[in-house]
TORZAVEX-805925 format. One line per 8 residues: their letters; for each residue z, x, y of C-alpha. Coordinates in Angstrom, 3 decimals. Example, Ala and Ser with C-alpha at 12.3 -4.5 7.8 and 13.67 -1.06 7.14 Angstrom:
2
as = 7.800,12.300,-4.500; 7.140,13.670,-1.060 $
//
This chain:
319
mstvspdk = -36.184,-10.282,25.903; -34.152,-12.514,23.615; -30.455,-11.958,23.107; -28.147,-13.034,20.322; -25.177,-15.129,21.366; -21.704,-13.914,20.427; -21.194,-16.889,18.147; -24.446,-16.258,16.269 $
rrkmesal = -23.730,-12.581,16.020; -20.374,-13.319,14.403; -22.092,-15.520,11.893; -24.518,-12.745,11.048; -21.681,-10.251,10.554; -19.944,-10.042,7.250; -16.300,-11.058,7.131; -15.529,-7.422,6.161 $
nqlkkhtv = -17.085,-6.051,9.398; -15.285,-8.722,11.427; -12.001,-7.793,9.784; -12.483,-4.142,10.669; -12.470,-5.050,14.353; -8.874,-6.289,14.107; -7.310,-4.383,11.153; -7.559,-0.938,9.600 $
vvadtgdf = -9.221,-1.597,6.268; -7.933,0.532,3.358; -9.565,0.705,-0.144; -7.163,0.072,-2.964; -8.935,2.051,-5.601; -9.481,5.425,-7.285; -13.210,4.743,-7.681; -15.132,7.042,-5.318 $
naideykp = -18.306,4.964,-5.540; -16.447,1.877,-4.181; -15.131,3.992,-1.287; -18.615,5.225,-0.486; -19.890,1.666,-0.479; -17.299,-0.029,1.709; -16.412,2.892,4.032; -12.704,2.261,4.586 $
qdattnps = -10.566,4.275,6.965; -7.934,5.172,4.312; -7.435,4.728,0.533; -4.471,3.963,-1.587; -3.937,4.802,-5.250; -1.414,4.015,-7.902; -1.016,5.009,-11.590; -2.876,1.992,-12.896 $
lilaaakm = -5.844,2.586,-10.534; -5.974,6.242,-11.415; -5.876,5.396,-15.148; -8.726,2.973,-14.713; -10.804,5.581,-12.881; -9.917,8.342,-15.303; -11.425,6.277,-18.151; -14.757,6.365,-16.444 $
payqhlld = -17.111,9.046,-17.855; -18.046,10.181,-14.395; -14.482,11.341,-13.746; -13.799,12.939,-17.079; -14.030,16.444,-15.592; -11.129,15.674,-13.221; -8.990,14.601,-16.127; -9.942,17.786,-18.021 $
qainygia = -8.913,19.892,-14.903; -5.543,18.207,-14.764; -4.898,18.648,-18.546; -5.789,22.350,-18.332; -3.479,22.733,-15.334; -0.587,21.092,-17.184; -1.048,23.315,-20.236; -1.224,26.434,-18.069 $
kggteeeq = 2.052,25.536,-16.349; 3.818,25.665,-19.727; 7.221,24.269,-20.569; 8.076,21.440,-22.893; 5.553,18.800,-23.773; 7.204,16.357,-21.330; 7.019,18.906,-18.526; 3.353,19.608,-19.243 $
vahtmdkl = 2.595,15.910,-19.111; 4.428,15.626,-15.793; 2.481,18.558,-14.344; -0.770,17.075,-15.679; -0.083,13.682,-14.027; 0.875,15.265,-10.701; -2.297,17.330,-10.686; -4.395,14.331,-11.675 $
fvtfglei = -3.074,12.210,-8.811; -3.642,14.959,-6.313; -7.110,15.825,-7.721; -8.165,12.199,-7.221; -6.647,12.261,-3.805; -8.573,15.384,-2.819; -11.814,13.763,-3.881; -10.985,10.601,-1.959 $
lkkvpgrv = -10.207,12.580,1.186; -13.755,13.891,1.112; -14.951,10.336,1.570; -12.451,8.767,4.016; -11.712,9.926,7.545; -8.089,9.013,7.344; -5.376,9.324,4.762; -4.792,8.843,1.092 $
stevdarl = -1.617,7.439,-0.491; -0.309,9.208,-3.596; 2.502,7.698,-5.551; 5.739,9.077,-6.871; 6.526,8.052,-10.483; 8.168,4.597,-10.305; 10.541,5.623,-13.100; 12.318,7.745,-10.405 $
sfdkdemv = 12.915,4.661,-8.221; 16.708,4.811,-8.459; 17.108,8.612,-7.961; 16.741,9.744,-4.373; 16.885,13.487,-5.000; 14.253,13.308,-7.778; 11.942,11.227,-5.585; 12.260,13.787,-2.770 $
akalglia = 11.655,16.682,-5.099; 8.557,15.008,-6.670; 7.179,14.102,-3.223; 7.533,17.707,-1.995; 5.789,18.865,-5.157; 2.835,16.618,-4.525; 2.625,17.776,-0.872; 2.670,21.386,-2.073 $
lykeagis = -0.261,20.724,-4.386; -2.238,19.265,-1.447; -1.334,22.257,0.676; -2.585,24.632,-2.013; -5.906,22.843,-1.822; -6.000,23.229,1.982; -4.979,19.625,2.872; -2.427,19.080,5.597 $
kervlikl = 0.494,16.658,4.972; -0.777,14.650,7.898; -3.607,13.290,5.691; -1.262,12.198,2.865; 1.079,9.251,2.552; 3.680,9.537,-0.260; 4.235,6.220,-1.919; 7.879,5.487,-2.755 $
sstwegiq = 9.463,2.382,-4.280; 11.413,0.327,-1.733; 14.707,0.472,-3.632; 17.703,1.460,-1.592; 17.385,5.000,-3.080; 13.643,5.080,-2.337; 14.224,4.063,1.300; 16.800,6.834,1.670 $
agkeleek = 14.329,9.300,0.096; 11.723,8.170,2.602; 14.137,8.693,5.487; 14.894,12.230,4.311; 11.289,13.108,3.757; 10.277,11.847,7.219; 13.225,13.391,9.113; 13.660,16.704,7.342 $
hgvhcnmt = 10.233,17.524,6.074; 7.736,15.698,8.250; 6.249,13.940,5.199; 4.824,10.507,5.892; 5.814,7.770,3.526; 4.255,4.506,2.308; 6.990,2.269,0.939; 5.650,0.125,-1.892 $
llfsfaqa = 7.202,-2.395,-4.299; 8.289,-4.334,-1.260; 8.864,-8.015,-1.761; 11.516,-9.063,0.727; 12.369,-9.141,4.464; 15.620,-7.188,3.850; 13.648,-4.328,2.301; 11.267,-4.328,5.227 $
vacaeakv = 14.088,-4.141,7.811; 15.722,-1.303,5.877; 12.417,0.596,5.863; 11.943,0.139,9.566; 15.536,1.291,10.363; 14.821,4.391,8.148; 11.747,5.000,10.375; 9.304,5.466,7.599 $
tlispfvg = 5.617,5.567,8.527; 4.332,2.556,6.692; 5.273,-0.276,4.334; 3.138,-2.098,1.794; 4.507,-5.659,1.214; 3.010,-7.178,-1.976; 1.307,-10.420,-0.957; -0.040,-11.298,-4.411 $
rildwyke = 3.092,-10.415,-6.307; 5.171,-12.754,-4.084; 2.702,-15.564,-4.700; 2.759,-14.826,-8.455; 6.576,-15.209,-8.463; 6.421,-18.603,-6.753; 3.726,-19.892,-9.055; 5.653,-18.814,-12.135 $
ntdrksye = 9.070,-19.943,-11.016; 8.388,-23.219,-9.131; 6.556,-26.382,-9.850; 3.878,-25.630,-7.273; 0.841,-23.718,-8.583; -1.551,-23.532,-5.660; -1.222,-22.754,-1.913; -3.585,-22.761,1.029 $
phedpgvl = -3.688,-19.387,2.737; -1.725,-20.510,5.782; 1.189,-21.600,3.528; 0.957,-18.878,0.928; 4.437,-17.392,0.401; 3.103,-13.813,0.391; 1.121,-14.389,3.589; 4.136,-15.957,5.292 $
svtkiyny = 6.341,-13.070,4.168; 4.019,-10.404,5.637; 3.631,-12.459,8.818; 7.322,-12.684,9.311; 7.762,-8.878,8.765; 4.869,-8.001,11.098; 6.170,-10.263,13.913; 9.708,-8.901,13.523 $
ykkfgytt = 8.504,-5.308,13.753; 6.570,-5.994,16.871; 9.331,-8.080,18.446; 11.859,-5.275,18.131; 9.514,-2.365,18.732; 9.696,-0.618,15.370; 7.290,2.261,14.912; 6.803,1.569,11.142 $
vvmgasfr = 3.492,-0.147,10.536; 2.651,-2.922,8.059; -0.073,-2.732,5.417; -0.479,-5.893,3.412; -1.184,-5.158,-0.259; -1.698,-6.791,-3.661; -4.148,-9.501,-2.752; -5.204,-12.232,-5.079 $
ntgqvkal = -8.045,-13.677,-3.049; -9.938,-13.278,0.218; -8.136,-16.229,1.790; -4.922,-14.185,1.846; -6.783,-11.276,3.447; -8.298,-13.434,6.161; -4.935,-15.085,6.839; -3.523,-11.679,7.711 $
tgcdllti = -6.383,-10.546,9.991; -4.850,-8.455,12.722; -2.173,-6.876,10.562; -1.873,-3.165,11.178; -3.597,-2.303,7.906; -4.645,-4.102,4.775; -5.359,-2.402,1.463; -7.972,-4.305,-0.531 $
spgllael = -9.465,-4.006,-4.042; -13.165,-3.240,-4.403; -13.719,-6.737,-5.878; -12.349,-8.436,-2.801; -14.130,-5.981,-0.533; -17.317,-6.982,-2.196; -16.606,-10.701,-1.573; -15.806,-10.057,2.036 $
sqdhssit = -18.984,-8.097,2.534; -21.025,-11.000,1.193; -19.055,-13.634,3.216; -20.571,-14.443,6.609; -18.086,-17.062,7.741; -16.276,-16.432,11.022; -12.752,-15.068,10.799; -10.030,-15.319,13.470 $
emlnvekg = -7.286,-12.818,14.422; -4.095,-14.312,13.078; -1.642,-11.518,13.948; -1.342,-9.360,17.033; 1.270,-7.446,18.982; 1.411,-9.873,21.826; 2.188,-12.874,19.587; 4.834,-10.901,17.715 $
thlfafpl = 6.679,-9.644,20.796; 6.905,-13.148,22.307; 8.482,-14.782,19.319; 12.185,-15.777,19.491; 14.162,-13.871,16.941; 17.465,-12.178,16.418; 17.758,-8.664,14.954; 18.985,-8.448,11.404 $
lmshvtkf = 22.149,-6.348,11.153; 22.041,-3.455,8.633; 25.312,-4.856,7.144; 23.288,-7.907,6.132; 20.403,-5.826,4.869; 22.599,-3.819,2.525; 24.190,-7.032,1.268; 20.864,-8.615,0.350 $
lgplegtl = 18.829,-5.572,-0.655; 19.622,-5.870,-4.381; 18.142,-9.311,-5.042; 14.730,-10.080,-3.724; 13.289,-13.332,-2.366; 13.963,-15.244,-5.512; 15.795,-14.071,-8.598; 13.769,-11.021,-9.568 $
slseaatd = 15.873,-7.801,-9.259; 14.383,-4.581,-7.903; 14.967,-2.971,-11.268; 12.937,-5.694,-13.066; 10.291,-5.580,-10.388; 9.839,-1.778,-10.725; 9.709,-2.026,-14.544; 7.241,-4.970,-14.549 $
wlfsdqp = 4.990,-3.269,-12.055; 5.077,0.083,-13.806; 3.705,-1.396,-17.054; 1.304,-3.874,-15.494; -2.406,-3.366,-14.817; -2.264,-5.867,-11.866; -1.873,-4.540,-8.336 $
//
């Protein structure tokens, strides 16, 4: 009876299946068909992804449900729109949870990024909508911007309400350390957005995966977390190419767009685990003091302020 060697078996497997052996793969989409096809553990959504999905005829009924809900809630036109959007995000989340065994991330309006109390209130409202539909808060991650106020909102939600948070709009090491100190569940550092900044603001326009600034940033954060035993986990996000994804194989989680999931499923090259707990814990590093974190949390790695980053992201169709 013939047997297939381990090397040959790896070559037969897709890069996506190989990746799943080292990392929790998360689908970055609101398209249920893509989730069905690639079978991720979790799924993440954001306003631009929900907007794209809501434009598809197949999901028109979900949009209609949300609009009817907003009208029924009454209030001013602005309040009805807010109720409609909350319902739409949760409705998509509910449908996604029928297709993934894990969790869905649902985002708090980025325009609240500098108001802690408003973020907490909005998050609890979203969790209440899930509860009304019979979904436990354990299956939901609330996405919050990683501003100082957002991090404090995450801390309060985790400590006082048992709500798990996914800190997004994260571009710097200081933000990552502040999130870990706040003991939030998960962070989503933006690999592609960091690369975009370097390409737009330096003379260099291309990078190999192992020297990609976004990849290096996430690697540094991951290793630091493992070195100092933080419970917060790292989910790389905002990928521009599969090279970035492969270079972070072994990261706790990676959230990947359907387009890149498709490329990885057709790619049969061997991939290697690049990150793991053992490597991280054995690195030489000093802990970053919170006094330094608060000093540097305003500016990011570069010259882009958090306010500019939140605004640019809010009105962009790029992840």
